[in-house]
N, C-alpha and C positions, 0 to 999 in steps of 0.2 A: 436730982443733981442740979447744983447751981450753975448758971450759965456764966461763962467767963467773958467779960467785956473789956478785953485788952485794947481794942480799937473801936470803941463806941462812936468816935467822931470821924471814922474813915469807912467809906464804902468803895471798894475797888470796882473799876469798870470792867465789864465782861469782855474777854478777848477770845478770838477764835484763831485756831491754827490755820495757816494758809490752806492746808489740805481740806479743812472743814469748809472754808469759803469755796474752794473749787468744787467740792461735792455738792454744796447747796446750789451753786449756780448751774451745775450740770443737771441736777434733779429738777429744779424749778424752771429752767430755761429762761431765767429772768433777763439774761442778756443775749437771748437767741438760742438756736438749736446747738450751736457750737460755742461752748463757754470759752472765755479768754484764756490764754496760756498763763502758766505760772509766772513767766517773765513779765507779761503784761500787768498782772496783778502787782508784782513787785515794783514795776515802773510807776504804777498809779500810787503806790505808797510813797515812793521816793519823790514823786512830783507833788504830793499833797492832796491828790484827788480822794485817796482813802487814808485814814489815819491808822498807823500801825508802827510796830517796832520790830527790830531784829535782835533777838537775845540768844547768845551762845547756849547751846543745849536745848533750846526750844525752837529755833528757827524763826520764821516770820510770824508775828501775831498781829491780827487786825482787830481793832476795836469794833465790837458788835454794833454800837451806836453809829459808827462811821459807815459801816456797810449799809445799814438801814437808811441813813441819810442819803447816801449815794444812790441807792435804788429808788427811794422816794423822789429824788431830784430828777431821775430819768422819767419817772411816771408823770411828773409835772410838766416836763419838757414835751412829752408825747401828747399831753392833753391840750397844750397851748397851740 
């Protein structure tokens, strides 16, 4: 079967639902034993600490690369 290349010049960025971010932070304890509240995560998106968007029908979406950068930044701060 031939592969269809409609968007050969476009690679979408991976996004996570806010619930996936909450589950990840709770499971890994990356931000401590008690993960931040949903409202804290939304506040971080709105303030620009995390990159994300709110889409009707999807809710809040966080760019996977943004979450990674955020967590890596915390690791660097801790090491300093």
